C-alpha positions as a Markdown table, in Angstrom:
| # | Residue | x | y | z |
|---|---|---|---|---|
| 1 | Met | -7.3 | -15.7 | -20.8 |
| 2 | Ile | -6.1 | -14.4 | -17.5 |
| 3 | His | -7.6 | -16.0 | -14.6 |
| 4 | Ala | -7.2 | -13.5 | -11.4 |
| 5 | Val | -8.0 | -14.4 | -7.9 |
| 6 | Ser | -8.2 | -11.5 | -5.5 |
| 7 | Gly | -8.0 | -11.9 | -1.7 |
| 8 | Ile | -9.5 | -8.2 | -1.7 |
| 9 | Cys | -12.9 | -7.2 | -3.1 |
| 10 | Pro | -13.5 | -3.6 | -4.6 |
| 11 | Val | -14.0 | -1.4 | -1.7 |
| 12 | Glu | -13.1 | 2.3 | -1.1 |
| 13 | His | -11.5 | 2.4 | 2.3 |
| 14 | Leu | -8.5 | 0.2 | 1.2 |
| 15 | Gly | -5.9 | 1.3 | -1.4 |
| 16 | Ala | -5.9 | -2.6 | -2.7 |
| 17 | Gly | -9.5 | -2.4 | -2.8 |
| 18 | Arg | -9.5 | 0.9 | -4.8 |
| 19 | Met | -7.1 | -1.0 | -7.4 |
| 20 | Ile | -9.4 | -3.9 | -7.6 |
| 21 | Arg | -12.3 | -1.5 | -8.4 |
| 22 | Trp | -10.3 | 0.0 | -11.2 |
| 23 | Leu | -9.6 | -3.6 | -12.5 |
| 24 | Glu | -13.5 | -4.5 | -12.3 |
| 25 | Met | -14.3 | -1.2 | -14.1 |
| 26 | Gln | -11.8 | -1.8 | -16.9 |
| 27 | Lys | -12.1 | -5.6 | -17.5 |
| 28 | His | -15.6 | -6.6 | -16.2 |
| 29 | Ser | -16.5 | -7.2 | -19.9 |
| 30 | Asp | -13.1 | -8.2 | -21.3 |
| 31 | Pro | -13.2 | -11.8 | -22.6 |
| 32 | Asn | -9.4 | -12.0 | -21.9 |
| 33 | Trp | -10.2 | -11.5 | -18.0 |
| 34 | Arg | -11.8 | -13.6 | -15.6 |
| 35 | Leu | -11.8 | -12.1 | -12.0 |
| 36 | Cys | -13.0 | -13.9 | -8.8 |
| 37 | Tyr | -12.8 | -13.1 | -5.1 |
| 38 | Ala | -11.3 | -15.6 | -2.5 |
| 39 | Thr | -13.0 | -13.7 | 0.3 |
| 40 | Asn | -15.4 | -11.0 | 1.3 |
| 41 | Lys | -13.8 | -10.0 | 4.3 |
| 42 | Ser | -13.1 | -6.4 | 3.1 |
| 43 | Gly | -16.8 | -6.1 | 1.9 |
| 44 | Val | -17.8 | -7.1 | 5.5 |
| 45 | Ser | -15.6 | -4.5 | 7.1 |
| 46 | Ala | -17.0 | -1.8 | 4.5 |
| 47 | Cys | -20.6 | -2.8 | 5.6 |
| 48 | Leu | -19.6 | -2.3 | 9.3 |
| 49 | Arg | -17.7 | 0.9 | 8.5 |
| 50 | Asn | -20.5 | 2.6 | 6.8 |
| 51 | Arg | -23.1 | 1.2 | 9.1 |
| 52 | Arg | -25.1 | -0.8 | 6.5 |
| 53 | Trp | -26.6 | -3.2 | 9.1 |
| 54 | Ala | -29.2 | -4.5 | 6.9 |
| 55 | Asp | -26.6 | -5.8 | 4.4 |
| 56 | Phe | -24.5 | -7.4 | 6.9 |
| 57 | Pro | -26.0 | -10.9 | 6.8 |
| 58 | Ala | -25.8 | -11.1 | 3.2 |
| 59 | Glu | -22.0 | -9.9 | 3.2 |
| 60 | Val | -21.2 | -12.6 | 5.6 |
| 61 | Leu | -22.8 | -15.2 | 3.7 |
| 62 | Arg | -21.1 | -14.2 | 0.6 |
| 63 | His | -17.6 | -14.3 | 2.4 |
| 64 | Phe | -18.3 | -18.0 | 3.3 |
| 65 | Ala | -19.6 | -18.8 | -0.1 |
| 66 | Arg | -16.5 | -17.5 | -1.6 |
| 67 | Arg | -14.2 | -19.3 | 0.9 |
| 68 | Ala | -16.0 | -22.8 | 0.0 |
| 69 | Ser | -15.7 | -22.1 | -3.6 |
| 70 | Leu | -12.1 | -21.3 | -3.5 |
| 71 | Tyr | -11.3 | -24.7 | -2.0 |
| 72 | Gln | -13.8 | -26.6 | -4.2 |
| 73 | Asn | -12.0 | -25.0 | -7.4 |
| 74 | Leu | -8.5 | -25.6 | -6.2 |
| 75 | Gly | -7.8 | -28.2 | -8.5 |
| 76 | Ala | -9.1 | -26.5 | -11.6 |
| 77 | Leu | -7.4 | -23.3 | -10.6 |
| 78 | Ser | -4.0 | -25.0 | -10.1 |
| 79 | Glu | -4.2 | -26.0 | -13.9 |
| 80 | Glu | -5.0 | -22.6 | -15.1 |
| 81 | Lys | -2.4 | -21.6 | -17.8 |
| 82 | Asn | -2.5 | -17.9 | -17.0 |
| 83 | Leu | -3.0 | -17.4 | -13.2 |
| 84 | Leu | -2.7 | -14.2 | -11.4 |
| 85 | Leu | -3.0 | -14.0 | -7.6 |
| 86 | Met | -3.6 | -10.6 | -5.8 |
| 87 | His | -3.1 | -10.0 | -2.2 |
| 88 | Phe | -2.3 | -13.6 | -1.5 |
| 89 | Gln | -2.1 | -13.5 | 2.2 |
| 90 | Glu | -5.8 | -12.7 | 2.3 |
| 91 | Ile | -6.3 | -15.6 | -0.2 |
| 92 | Gly | -4.5 | -17.7 | 2.5 |
| 93 | Phe | -1.0 | -19.1 | 2.5 |
| 94 | Asp | -2.2 | -22.7 | 3.0 |
| 95 | Trp | -4.3 | -22.5 | 0.0 |
| 96 | Cys | -1.5 | -20.9 | -2.1 |
| 97 | Ser | 0.9 | -23.6 | -0.8 |
| 98 | Arg | -1.7 | -26.4 | -1.9 |
| 99 | Leu | -2.2 | -24.8 | -5.2 |
| 100 | Leu | 1.6 | -24.6 | -6.0 |
| 101 | Ser | 2.2 | -28.1 | -4.7 |
| 102 | Gln | -0.5 | -29.5 | -7.1 |
| 103 | Arg | 0.3 | -27.4 | -10.2 |
| 104 | Lys | 1.7 | -29.4 | -13.0 |
| 105 | Cys | 1.5 | -26.5 | -15.5 |
| 106 | Arg | 5.2 | -25.1 | -16.1 |
| 107 | Arg | 3.9 | -21.6 | -16.9 |
| 108 | Pro | 4.5 | -19.3 | -13.5 |
| 109 | Val | 1.8 | -18.3 | -11.3 |
| 110 | Trp | 1.9 | -14.6 | -11.2 |
| 111 | Phe | 1.7 | -12.7 | -7.8 |
| 112 | Phe | 0.9 | -9.0 | -7.7 |
| 113 | Leu | 2.8 | -7.3 | -4.8 |
| 114 | Phe | 0.7 | -4.8 | -2.9 |
| 115 | Asp | 3.0 | -4.5 | 0.0 |
| 116 | Ser | 6.0 | -6.5 | 1.9 |
| 117 | Ser | 4.4 | -9.7 | 2.3 |
| 118 | Phe | 6.5 | -11.7 | -0.1 |
| 119 | Phe | 9.4 | -11.4 | 2.6 |
| 120 | Cys | 7.5 | -10.2 | 5.8 |
| 121 | Ile | 4.8 | -12.2 | 7.3 |
| 122 | Lys | 3.3 | -8.9 | 8.9 |
| 123 | Ser | 3.0 | -7.3 | 5.4 |
| 124 | Tyr | 4.1 | -4.0 | 6.7 |
| 125 | Asn | 7.8 | -4.7 | 7.5 |
| 126 | Tyr | 8.1 | -2.7 | 10.8 |
| 127 | Ile | 9.1 | -3.8 | 14.4 |
| 128 | Ser | 7.3 | -1.9 | 17.1 |
| 129 | Gly | 9.4 | 0.8 | 18.8 |
| 130 | Glu | 11.9 | 1.2 | 15.8 |
| 131 | Thr | 12.2 | 4.3 | 13.6 |
| 132 | Arg | 12.8 | 2.5 | 10.3 |
| 133 | Glu | 11.7 | -0.2 | 8.2 |
| 134 | Cys | 12.7 | -3.7 | 9.3 |
| 135 | Leu | 14.6 | -5.9 | 6.4 |
| 136 | Arg | 15.7 | -8.7 | 8.9 |
| 137 | Cys | 13.8 | -11.5 | 6.9 |
| 138 | Leu | 14.8 | -10.0 | 3.4 |
| 139 | Gly | 16.8 | -12.8 | 1.7 |
| 140 | Gly | 15.0 | -15.8 | 3.7 |
| 141 | Asp | 16.3 | -15.6 | 7.4 |
| 142 | Phe | 12.6 | -16.2 | 8.5 |
| 143 | Leu | 14.1 | -17.2 | 12.1 |
| 144 | Gln | 14.1 | -13.5 | 12.6 |
| 145 | Ala | 10.3 | -13.4 | 12.6 |
| 146 | Ser | 10.2 | -15.7 | 15.5 |
| 147 | Thr | 12.9 | -14.0 | 17.3 |
| 148 | Phe | 10.7 | -10.8 | 17.2 |
| 149 | Gly | 7.6 | -12.5 | 17.9 |
| 150 | Cys | 6.0 | -11.4 | 14.5 |
| 151 | Gln | 2.5 | -12.6 | 13.7 |
| 152 | Ser | 1.1 | -12.9 | 10.2 |
| 153 | Tyr | -1.1 | -10.0 | 9.2 |
| 154 | Pro | -3.8 | -9.7 | 8.1 |
| 155 | Arg | -4.8 | -13.3 | 8.2 |
| 156 | Lys | -3.5 | -15.2 | 11.2 |
| 157 | Ser | -1.7 | -18.1 | 10.0 |
| 158 | Ser | 0.7 | -20.9 | 11.6 |
| 159 | Cys | 2.2 | -21.6 | 8.1 |
| 160 | Ala | 3.2 | -18.1 | 7.0 |
| 161 | Ser | 6.9 | -18.3 | 7.2 |
| 162 | Arg | 6.9 | -21.9 | 5.9 |
| 163 | Phe | 4.9 | -20.6 | 2.9 |
| 164 | Leu | 7.3 | -17.7 | 2.3 |
| 165 | Met | 10.2 | -20.1 | 2.2 |
| 166 | Glu | 8.4 | -22.3 | -0.2 |
| 167 | Leu | 7.8 | -19.1 | -2.4 |
| 168 | Gln | 11.4 | -18.4 | -2.3 |
| 169 | Leu | 12.2 | -21.8 | -3.9 |
| 170 | His | 9.4 | -21.8 | -6.4 |
| 171 | Ala | 10.8 | -18.2 | -7.4 |
| 172 | Gln | 14.3 | -19.5 | -8.0 |
| 173 | Glu | 12.8 | -22.3 | -10.2 |
| 174 | Arg | 10.7 | -19.7 | -12.0 |
| 175 | Arg | 7.5 | -21.6 | -11.2 |
| 176 | Val | 6.1 | -18.3 | -9.8 |
| 177 | Ala | 6.7 | -14.6 | -11.1 |
| 178 | Phe | 5.9 | -11.2 | -9.6 |
| 179 | Phe | 4.6 | -7.7 | -10.4 |
| 180 | Ala | 6.0 | -5.0 | -8.5 |
| 181 | Gln | 4.5 | -1.4 | -8.3 |
| 182 | Asn | 8.0 | 0.5 | -8.6 |
| 183 | Glu | 11.7 | 0.1 | -9.2 |
| 184 | Val | 12.7 | 0.3 | -5.5 |
| 185 | Gln | 10.2 | -2.6 | -4.7 |
| 186 | Lys | 11.2 | -4.6 | -7.7 |
| 187 | Asn | 14.8 | -4.3 | -6.5 |
| 188 | Leu | 13.8 | -5.6 | -3.0 |
| 189 | Ala | 12.2 | -8.7 | -4.7 |
| 190 | Met | 15.1 | -9.5 | -6.7 |
| 191 | Arg | 17.3 | -9.1 | -3.4 |
| 192 | His | 14.9 | -11.6 | -1.9 |
| 193 | Phe | 14.3 | -14.1 | -4.5 |
| 194 | Gly | 17.7 | -14.0 | -6.3 |
| 195 | Pro | 18.9 | -12.9 | -9.7 |
| 196 | Asn | 16.9 | -15.8 | -11.5 |
| 197 | Ala | 13.6 | -14.8 | -10.3 |
| 198 | Ile | 11.0 | -12.9 | -12.7 |
| 199 | Val | 9.8 | -9.6 | -11.4 |
| 200 | Arg | 8.5 | -7.0 | -13.6 |
| 201 | Asn | 7.7 | -3.4 | -12.6 |
| 202 | Cys | 4.0 | -2.9 | -13.8 |
| 203 | Gly | 3.1 | 0.3 | -11.7 |
| 204 | Ile | -0.4 | 0.7 | -10.1 |
| 205 | Trp | -3.5 | 2.8 | -10.6 |
| 206 | Leu | -6.4 | 3.4 | -8.4 |
| 207 | Asp | -10.1 | 4.2 | -9.3 |
| 208 | Asp | -10.0 | 7.7 | -7.6 |
| 209 | Phe | -6.8 | 8.7 | -9.5 |
| 210 | Asp | -8.5 | 9.4 | -12.7 |
| 211 | Ala | -11.0 | 12.2 | -11.0 |
| 212 | Leu | -7.8 | 13.8 | -9.4 |
| 213 | Thr | -5.5 | 13.8 | -12.3 |
| 214 | Asn | -7.9 | 14.8 | -15.0 |
| 215 | Asn | -9.6 | 17.6 | -13.0 |
| 216 | Leu | -6.4 | 18.6 | -10.6 |
| 217 | Lys | -7.5 | 22.4 | -10.6 |
| 218 | Gln | -11.0 | 21.4 | -9.2 |
| 219 | Phe | -9.3 | 19.8 | -6.3 |
| 220 | Gln | -6.7 | 22.4 | -5.4 |
| 221 | Val | -7.5 | 25.3 | -3.2 |
| 222 | Val | -6.9 | 28.5 | -5.3 |
| 223 | Asp | -7.0 | 31.2 | -2.4 |
| 224 | Asp | -3.6 | 32.0 | -0.3 |
| 225 | Glu | -5.4 | 31.7 | 3.0 |
| 226 | Arg | -3.3 | 29.5 | 5.4 |
| 227 | Gly | -4.9 | 26.7 | 7.5 |
| 228 | Glu | -4.8 | 26.9 | 11.2 |
| 229 | Phe | -2.2 | 24.2 | 11.3 |
| 230 | Asp | 1.4 | 24.0 | 10.4 |
| 231 | Val | 1.7 | 20.4 | 9.7 |
| 232 | Val | -1.1 | 17.9 | 8.7 |
| 233 | Phe | -0.7 | 14.2 | 9.1 |
| 234 | His | -2.2 | 12.2 | 6.2 |
| 235 | Ala | -1.9 | 8.4 | 7.0 |
| 236 | Ala | -3.7 | 5.7 | 8.9 |
| 237 | Pro | -3.1 | 6.1 | 12.8 |
| 238 | Thr | -0.7 | 3.0 | 12.9 |
| 239 | Glu | 2.7 | 2.4 | 14.2 |
| 240 | Ala | 3.9 | 1.4 | 10.6 |
| 241 | Lys | 2.5 | 4.4 | 9.2 |
| 242 | Gly | 4.3 | 6.5 | 11.5 |
| 243 | Phe | 1.5 | 7.7 | 13.7 |
| 244 | Tyr | 3.2 | 7.4 | 17.1 |
| 245 | Trp | 6.6 | 8.7 | 15.7 |
| 246 | Ala | 4.8 | 11.7 | 14.5 |
| 247 | Leu | 3.4 | 12.2 | 18.0 |
| 248 | Glu | 7.2 | 12.2 | 19.3 |
| 249 | Val | 8.1 | 14.7 | 16.5 |
| 250 | Ala | 5.3 | 16.9 | 17.9 |
| 251 | Arg | 6.5 | 16.4 | 21.4 |
| 252 | Asn | 9.9 | 17.8 | 20.2 |
| 253 | Ser | 8.5 | 20.8 | 18.3 |
| 254 | Pro | 6.0 | 22.5 | 20.7 |
| 255 | Gly | 6.0 | 25.6 | 18.6 |
| 256 | Ile | 4.4 | 23.8 | 15.7 |
| 257 | Arg | 0.7 | 23.1 | 15.4 |
| 258 | Tyr | -0.2 | 19.4 | 14.2 |
| 259 | Leu | -3.5 | 18.2 | 12.9 |
| 260 | Phe | -4.2 | 14.5 | 13.1 |
| 261 | Pro | -7.5 | 13.4 | 11.0 |
| 262 | Cys | -8.5 | 10.7 | 13.4 |
| 263 | Ser | -9.8 | 10.2 | 17.0 |
| 264 | Arg | -7.6 | 10.9 | 19.9 |
| 265 | Pro | -5.7 | 7.9 | 20.9 |
| 266 | Lys | -6.2 | 6.5 | 24.3 |
| 267 | Ile | -2.5 | 6.8 | 25.5 |
| 268 | Gly | -0.7 | 8.5 | 28.1 |
| 269 | Ser | 0.7 | 11.9 | 27.5 |
| 270 | Ile | -0.1 | 13.5 | 24.2 |
| 271 | Pro | 1.5 | 16.8 | 23.2 |
| 272 | Ala | -0.5 | 20.0 | 23.8 |
| 273 | Asn | 0.3 | 21.1 | 20.1 |
| 274 | Cys | -1.7 | 18.2 | 18.7 |
| 275 | Glu | -5.4 | 18.5 | 17.5 |
| 276 | Phe | -7.4 | 15.4 | 16.7 |
| 277 | Arg | -10.5 | 15.7 | 14.3 |
| 278 | Asn | -12.4 | 12.8 | 12.9 |
| 279 | Met | -12.3 | 13.6 | 9.1 |
| 280 | Arg | -12.1 | 12.1 | 5.8 |
| 281 | Trp | -10.9 | 13.2 | 2.3 |
| 282 | Asp | -14.4 | 14.9 | 1.4 |
| 283 | Thr | -15.2 | 16.1 | 4.9 |
| 284 | Gly | -12.4 | 18.6 | 5.4 |
| 285 | Leu | -9.1 | 16.6 | 5.0 |
| 286 | Arg | -8.5 | 17.6 | 1.3 |
| 287 | Leu | -8.8 | 21.5 | 2.3 |
| 288 | Glu | -6.4 | 21.1 | 5.3 |
| 289 | Ile | -4.0 | 19.3 | 3.1 |
| 290 | Cys | -4.2 | 22.0 | 0.5 |
| 291 | Arg | -3.7 | 24.8 | 3.0 |
| 292 | Ala | -1.2 | 23.6 | 5.5 |
| 293 | Pro | 2.5 | 24.6 | 4.8 |
| 294 | Ile | 3.6 | 20.9 | 5.2 |
| 295 | Val | 1.7 | 17.5 | 5.1 |
| 296 | Leu | 3.5 | 14.5 | 6.7 |
| 297 | Leu | 3.2 | 11.1 | 5.6 |
| 298 | Pro | 5.9 | 9.3 | 7.9 |
| 299 | Ser | 5.7 | 5.5 | 6.8 |
| 300 | Leu | 8.3 | 3.5 | 8.6 |
| 301 | Trp | 8.0 | 0.4 | 6.3 |
| 302 | Ser | 9.1 | -0.2 | 2.6 |
| 303 | Ala | 5.9 | 1.3 | 1.4 |
| 304 | Pro | 5.3 | 1.0 | -2.3 |
| 305 | Ile | 3.0 | 3.5 | -4.3 |
| 306 | Glu | 0.6 | 4.7 | -1.7 |
| 307 | Gly | -2.4 | 6.6 | -2.8 |
| 308 | Ala | -2.1 | 9.2 | 0.0 |
| 309 | Leu | 1.2 | 10.2 | -1.2 |
| 310 | Ile | 0.2 | 10.6 | -4.7 |
| 311 | Lys | -2.6 | 13.0 | -3.5 |
| 312 | Thr | -0.6 | 14.9 | -1.2 |
| 313 | Val | 2.3 | 15.5 | -3.5 |
| 314 | Leu | -0.1 | 17.0 | -6.3 |
| 315 | Leu | -2.2 | 19.0 | -3.8 |
| 316 | Ala | 0.0 | 20.1 | -0.9 |
| 317 | Lys | 2.4 | 23.1 | -0.7 |
| 318 | Arg | 5.0 | 20.8 | 0.6 |
| 319 | Thr | 5.1 | 17.0 | 1.4 |
| 320 | Ala | 7.3 | 15.4 | 4.0 |
| 321 | Val | 8.3 | 11.9 | 4.5 |
| 322 | Val | 10.8 | 9.9 | 6.6 |
| 323 | Gly | 14.0 | 9.2 | 4.4 |
| 324 | Leu | 13.7 | 5.3 | 3.7 |
| 325 | Asp | 15.8 | 3.9 | 0.8 |
| 326 | Ser | 13.5 | 0.8 | 0.5 |
| 327 | Ala | 10.3 | 3.0 | 0.0 |
| 328 | Tyr | 8.6 | 4.4 | -3.2 |
| 329 | Ser | 9.1 | 7.8 | -1.8 |
| 330 | Ser | 12.9 | 7.6 | -2.4 |
| 331 | Glu | 12.4 | 7.6 | -6.1 |
| 332 | Leu | 10.8 | 11.0 | -6.1 |
| 333 | Gly | 13.8 | 13.3 | -5.0 |
| 334 | Asp | 14.1 | 16.3 | -2.9 |
| 335 | Ser | 12.7 | 18.6 | -5.5 |
| 336 | Leu | 9.3 | 16.9 | -4.7 |
| 337 | Leu | 9.6 | 15.8 | -1.1 |
| 338 | Leu | 11.3 | 17.0 | 2.3 |
| 339 | Tyr | 13.2 | 13.8 | 3.6 |
| 340 | Leu | 13.0 | 13.9 | 7.3 |
| 341 | Asp | 15.8 | 12.2 | 9.7 |
| 342 | Lys | 14.4 | 9.0 | 11.2 |
| 343 | Cys | 15.1 | 10.3 | 14.7 |
| 344 | Pro | 12.0 | 12.3 | 16.0 |
| 345 | Lys | 14.3 | 15.1 | 17.4 |
| 346 | Asn | 16.2 | 15.5 | 14.2 |
| 347 | Ala | 13.1 | 15.4 | 12.3 |
| 348 | Ala | 11.5 | 18.1 | 14.5 |
| 349 | Asp | 14.4 | 20.6 | 13.8 |
| 350 | Met | 14.0 | 19.9 | 10.1 |
| 351 | Leu | 10.4 | 20.7 | 10.2 |
| 352 | Met | 10.9 | 24.1 | 12.1 |
| 353 | Lys | 13.6 | 25.0 | 9.8 |
| 354 | Ala | 11.5 | 24.2 | 6.5 |
| 355 | Leu | 8.6 | 26.1 | 8.1 |
| 356 | Ser | 10.6 | 29.2 | 8.8 |
| 357 | Gln | 11.9 | 28.9 | 4.9 |
| 358 | Asn | 8.1 | 28.9 | 3.8 |
| 359 | Leu | 8.9 | 27.0 | 0.5 |
| 360 | Ser | 6.5 | 25.3 | -1.7 |
| 361 | Val | 6.8 | 22.9 | -4.8 |
| 362 | Ser | 6.1 | 24.7 | -8.1 |
| 363 | Ser | 3.1 | 23.9 | -10.1 |
| 364 | Asp | 5.3 | 23.3 | -13.2 |
| 365 | Leu | 7.2 | 20.6 | -11.4 |
| 366 | Lys | 4.2 | 18.9 | -10.0 |
| 367 | Asn | 2.7 | 18.8 | -13.7 |
| 368 | Arg | 5.9 | 17.2 | -15.1 |
| 369 | Trp | 5.7 | 14.7 | -12.3 |
| 370 | Leu | 2.1 | 14.1 | -13.0 |
| 371 | Glu | 2.6 | 13.4 | -16.6 |
| 372 | Ser | 5.1 | 10.7 | -15.6 |
| 373 | Ile | 2.9 | 8.7 | -13.1 |
| 374 | Arg | -0.1 | 9.0 | -15.7 |
| 375 | Ala | 2.1 | 6.3 | -17.6 |
| 376 | Asn | 0.9 | 3.7 | -14.6 |
| 377 | Arg | -2.7 | 4.1 | -16.1 |
| 378 | Asn | -1.7 | 1.3 | -18.5 |
| 379 | Phe | -0.6 | -1.1 | -15.7 |
| 380 | Leu | -3.2 | -3.6 | -16.6 |
| 381 | His | -1.9 | -3.7 | -20.3 |
| 382 | Arg | 1.4 | -4.3 | -18.8 |
| 383 | Ile | 0.2 | -7.3 | -16.7 |
| 384 | Glu | -1.5 | -8.9 | -19.7 |
| 385 | Gln | 1.6 | -8.7 | -21.8 |
| 386 | Ala | 3.8 | -10.3 | -19.2 |
| 387 | Val | 1.2 | -13.0 | -18.1 |
| 388 | Leu | 0.4 | -13.9 | -21.6 |
| 389 | Thr | 3.8 | -14.0 | -23.2 |
| 390 | Glu | 6.1 | -15.1 | -20.5 |
| 391 | Asp | 7.7 | -18.5 | -21.7 |
| 392 | Asp | 6.9 | -21.8 | -20.1 |
């Protein structure tokens, strides 16, 4: 049996939460799986996000009950033969450190990699003000985190860097093993942990991918009407996701109309060609993505498989990303993606040129790519095979 401990509970507003929701749907009655939650932090935030005020006290109590249970069961979990940890930074660096130090079983503890937390205490390996991913700590030089004043995220911890150093040693001794989502992330993990590490590429699937991939035509806009915007930004409004970078691109391309599906940021000067509208996937964003000539997802960190990217490639006329060799987007190729320069001014010039060409990705090419990513629907089976058969 696989005993899985997740730091994220099944919620809609987080990609990791949608993956956990898929896991629950598939394995809730499977005797070979046992899933428990280390927190209810994402459940509390979902309650606040959806304004379910009456449910708030119960969600908070559930969070503290799960934290107490996690520490009470530390000894028993440390000796679980087939143990899988998901979103370990939300589980807690201190708890993970204690579990590995107490564990006598020689079978590896498996870690599912949702982001860059295996080498970056910020989880999103990006330094504010830069225009590319940060790989300074890759390989174990964690003094760089102190030099740049990096703080652990999403859970603040004074022992984050220490635990990542321990994790590196455990990986070299094969006391831990890792599941990556894609080949580029697997290569990053091997570069960080060394050639003796156990890293398997299992892929990932989210609970909303089925509805999209099985009924793609229902999600597409079949008319030829062009939207009122030239470029639609499709990402969270954060620095690591390229929000402020995209604003700078807009500043360098005043003739292009940009839509940002979020509130207007409270910052200084905002380009006049930027429109801000609070909208979600089902309240107008999907329509704007389908009709815009270009949809922009400019992540500036080593992003693995992002749900927003999968949806955009399948539905948008053309998808633009920042060209980063350490991101999953680098695996797709320029037949599916428009790779922009990291410099905002150069990227603006590239967008203007692309808009003048009025090109789009063919349906045949999208359908062939769709067949390839559908293989990720079996990622839980790949996890089972690896966890249950890996040698001691």
